[in-house]
N, C-alpha and C positions, 0 to 999 in steps of 0.2 A: 411702396413697401408697407404703408399703413393699411392698405386693403388686404394684405396677406397676414399681417399681425396687428389687428386693431388695438390690442392692449398697449402698444407703443405710444399711443396718443397721451396716455396718462403717466408714462414713465418719466422719472426725473433722475437721470443718471449723474448729472454734474455734481450733485450734493450727496449722493449715496455712498455708502462705505465701499462699494465695489469699484468706484472710480477714484478713490482717494490716492491709490498708489500711483496714478498717472499724473497727478498735479503736484507741482513744486510749491511748497508752502513757505519757503524761505522768504524773508521780507523783500529782498531785491527782485525775486522772480515770482512773486505771489500770483497764482492763477494761471501760470503757463505750464504746459505739459513738458515733462522731462524727455519724452521720446517723440519721434516723428509719427504721428497718427494719420498721415495723409491717406494711406491705403485703407484705413478703416472709416474715413469720413464719408458719411452717406450723402452729404451735400454736393459731392463732386459728380454724382450721377444725375442724369436728366430723365424726364418722363419717357423719352424714346428708348432708354435702356430697359424699359419694362415691356417692350414689344415682343410678342411670342416668336415671331420669325427671327428677330435679332438674337434672342436668348437661345433658340434652338441651334442656329448656325454657329454662334459663338461657343456654345458648349461642346460642339463637335470639333471646333478648331483648337481650343485651349489645351487639351491633353497632348495633342501632337506637338504643339509649341513647347509645352512644359517639359516633356521628356526628350526633346531633340537636343542636339548639340548647338549651343547658342553662339559658338565661335565661328566665324569672325564677326558676324553681325546678326543680332536677334531679329531686327526688323519690326514692323508694325503688324497688327492684326488685319486680315483681309476683310473680315465680316464687319458689318456696321458702316460701311461706306455709303454715302449719299442717301441716308435714310431720313434726313431732315426734310 
């Protein structure tokens, strides 16, 4: 991600005014997020998620999954298997 947006190296979001809304400042919960930010956490991605073949195949698979009926079972993505 940093090679695509190099300015993120110097970014300090945790103390900026833009991230204050996400942090609970009550004494009991100081420093903990009020919402679940797992989907936004960049640390959950690996270097292999930046593979061109993986990104091309996944980007073709996602719209079909997103707009299909997820009942009774959504399932897992087919792309990205055995790329380690």
